[in-house]
N, C-alpha and C positions, 0 to 999 in steps of 0.2 A: 702868662707865659705866651709865646708866638701861637699863631694858628696850628692846629693838627690837621695834616693832609692826610685824607682817608680814602682807602679803596673798598669796594663793596664787591664780595664774589656771590652770585646768585641773586641779583638785585631785583629781579622781576617778580619775584614771590611775594607773599604777604609780609614775611618779616623784613625783607629787603626794602618793600614800599614803606613800611612803617618806619624803618631806620632812616631812610631818605628824608621821610617827611620831618623827624625830629632833627636831623642834622642840618637842614636848611635853615632852621631857626635856632641853631646852636651858636652862641656867641663866639665860639674859639674853634669850630669846625669847618674845614673846607673839603668839599667832595673831590677828590682827584679823579676817580672814576668809578662807574657803576656798571659792572660787568655782567652780562646775559648771554648764553649762547643762543637761546630761543629768540631773543629780541634785539639782537646785535643791529646796530646802525639806526634803530628807531628812536623817536624822542621818548624820554622818561614818561611824559604825560600822556602818550599813547597808551601805555600799559597802566599807570597810575593815574588815572583821568582827573582826580582831585588836584594834581598838581600842575594843571594847565594855568599859566601866568606866573608860577612860583619858580620854574627853572626851565633853561633851554637845554640842558644836559642831554646827551643822547646815550644810551646803553653801548657800552665798548664791547666790540668783538675781537679785538685786536689780540696779538700774541700776550698771553698772560704774563710769561716771564718779563717781556718788555715793560708792562705795567708796574709789576713788582720792582723792577730795577730803577724806577724814577727816583731822582736824587733826592727829592724832599718828601718822600712818602714816610708818613710815621706810624700807620696803623692800618690793619685790614680787617674786615669784618667778614666772617664766613657764614653765609645765609643760604647754602644749598641744602638738599636733604640728608637725612641720616645715612653715614656711610661715606658720603661725598667729601666730607672734610679731610678724612684720613687718605682718601685717594688723592686730593687735592695736594696735600702736604707732600706725599710720596712723589708726585710727578712735578712738582714746581719748587725752586728754591727761594724761600723767603729770605730777605736779608736779615741779618741778626739784629740791626737796630730797628726792625719793624715790629711792632707789637701785634699779637694775633688774639682776636676775640671770636671764638667759635660758639655759633648758636645751634649746633647740632648735638647729639647725643654721644658723639664719637669719643671725646676725652673727658667726660664727666667723672671717671674713675680717676682722674688726675695723673692719668699715664702721659708718657711723652713729654714731661715737663710742664704740664697744664695745671693751673691752680683752679679749684671749684670756685666759681664766681657768684656767690650768694653774699653780698656785702654785709648783711646782718650776722653772718656767720664768721667771715674771713676778711673783714675790711682791711686791716693792717696787711695782711699777706697779699691781697690784690693791689695795694699801692706799689708794690716793688715787682710785680709780676711782669713778664714778658708774654706769656700765653695764658689765656684765661678762657675757662670752658663754662659758658653761661647755662645755668640751670633750666631744667624743664619747666614747663608752666604749672602743670599740676604739683610737681616737686616744690615749686616756690611756693605756692598757697598752702600747702600742706606742712612744709618745713617751718614757715613763719607761724604758723598755729600752734606747733609743738616744741619748737626749740627752747623757749623759756623753761619749759618744764624740764627738759633734758639738762639745763645748765644748772639747775637745783637738785638734781638726781630724782626727780618725783615721778618718772614714768615706771611704775611700779607693777603694771598690768598690760595686757593687750591694748592695742590702739584700734580703734574703729572709725573708718572714714567712708562717708558718701558724699562725692564731689560731682558736680555738673558742670561741663564746659560748652562754650559756643562752638560754632561750625569752623570757625577760622582755625581753630586748633589742630584741625586735620590737615591744613595746607590748602593749597590752590588747586591741586589736582583733583579733578571730579572722580568720585567713585559712588557706588550705590547708595552707601549711607551719608554721603555729603550732598547729594542731589536735592535741590529744593523741593520736589514733589514728594520725596521720601521723607525729608527732615522736618517738613512743615507740619504744625500740629502733631507731632510725634515726640517720643522720647524713648530712649533704649539704654540698656546696660551693654558695656564691651570691656573686654580684658579684665573681668572680675578676678581680684585676688593675683593677677599675673602682669599688672601694668609695669611697663618698662623703667618707670620713674621710682618704682619700689627701692631699686638698687641705690640710686643716689640719697633717697630719703634715709635708708638705713646707714649709709656712710656718714651722713651729716649728723645724725642723732648719735652715732658712736664717738664723734669727735668731742662732744660735749658730755656725753654719759657713757663713758668708756665701760664695756662690758654689756651694753644694752643687748638683750637677745629676746624681747618680747616679740609676739606677733603683730604684724600691721595688716589689718583686714581692710583692703581698699575696693570700694566698688564705685567705679567711673560711670558716669552717665553722659550721653550725647543730648544736649540741650536744644531746643527749638528756637535758636537766637543766634547771632553772628559772634559777638565777643563778649568775654568774661568767664570767671570760674568763680563757683562758690562751693567751698569745702566746709563740711560740717564733720567735725572730729570730736570724739569723745574717749575718755579713759578714766579710770578710777582715781579719785582725788579726794583725801581725808580733810582738806582745809575747807575755810569759808569762801564766799565770793569775793569778799574784800581782800582776803589773802592772796587769792588768784590774780586779782587785778593788780596788786602790789607787784607780784613776781613780773607779770607781764610789762607793767609800765616801766619798772626798772630796767628790764632787759633792752627795752626799746628807746629809752630815754635820750639817746644820743643819734638814733637813727631817723632821718628826716622823712621817710616815706611810709613807715608802718605805725599805726595809730590805733589805740584802742578806744573803742566807742562804747558808752554807757547805754546807749540806746540801740535796738535792733538796726541791722544793716541790710542794705539791697544792693544789688550789682550797679545799678545806674550812678552811684556814689563814687565809683572808680573807674568806669569805663572811659578810656582816652586818656587815663593818668598813669602816672607810675606809683600810684599808692597801693598800700594794703591796708584794708580796715579789719579789725578783729572785734568780736563781741564775745563775752564770756557769760556762761550761766552754770549754776551748780544745782544738781538734781539727785537726791538720794545718794551720795557719795560718788557721783560721776560728774566730771568738769566737761561740759560742752563748749567747744571752742568754734566759732564761725569765721571762716576767713574768706574775703574776697579780694580779687585782682582781676586786671585785664590781662587776658592771656597773651596779647600781642605787645603790651608795653611792659609792665612789671613782670610778666611771664615770658618775655623775650626781648624786642628790639629796646625798650626803655631800660631794662636792666642792664643790656649791653652798653648802653650809653652811660649809664651809672658807673659800670665797671670801668669804660674808657675814662671818665672823669677822674675816677681814683688813680688809675694807672698814670696819668699824665699831672696829677697835682692839683687839679682843678676842684672847684667846689662841687660837693658830690651831686648837688642838685642843678648843676648848669645845664641849661637847654631842657629841663624836665618839670618846669613849673607848669604843668598842663591843667586844663579845667575839664572836669567831668561834664557830660550833658545834664545829668541830675534829673531832667524831666522831659 
């Protein structure tokens, strides 16, 4: 197909920067504008300093409606903070022919005509969507860990989750718990049993296992590193390890980014990629599922581009064949 002309709202933050990096190397993407109120008029590489030499684009501070009304605009990504997307769509008229991919939490309940954008759950629905709500980072890692069980109706007991995320998951704005001197050589629990991503996780499980009503006991950790999520999930399971592997490999056989590893996994295998690796173990009637992703790619901007590819009829992995650092 012809190139996709793209606008980015909130382009100066972590997800905006990651999105620019991916789109600059995407075979079908053209960045029509990258909007930022705080960085308007400045070169993109002045904020995302690794892009020096890759682009001469500047952050747009022009009237947003003028940018949205560009004749050839095909899609916009909303990369602003939670609550800002709903405000943006209230205050601005996005043309009906422009697809919207929102990276905030505002429409993950599929309100306002949005489709929940986890390709491994709703790929065919995403293909025809005009409004896509990108999943949360923790939610992506956890859902990919347990959706195969839900599809075959085998979540019969409570789910227990211990998951750790890098500091970029908290966004670019500094706070007491994101400052280097606090986070370095440190680890802490936050939002235990109350994390906002639980809502979308329960919704997704219900799509595959109607009537699901078991508890999801989720304890999130702040990790002493910048990128990546490791989720360790366990629940009751009556089968063997080989039976579990068969369920998971069957579920993901047509999905290009989620892979079952027979060997133990570690975060560096997926950092800077759009991949999710899963490892399975069975212990005394419990299935332990370890799931790893990069919170900024598969957990945010990479998955957003994956959704764009689906919505525009492109190969699902276009622009997303990214190499992990690994060591």
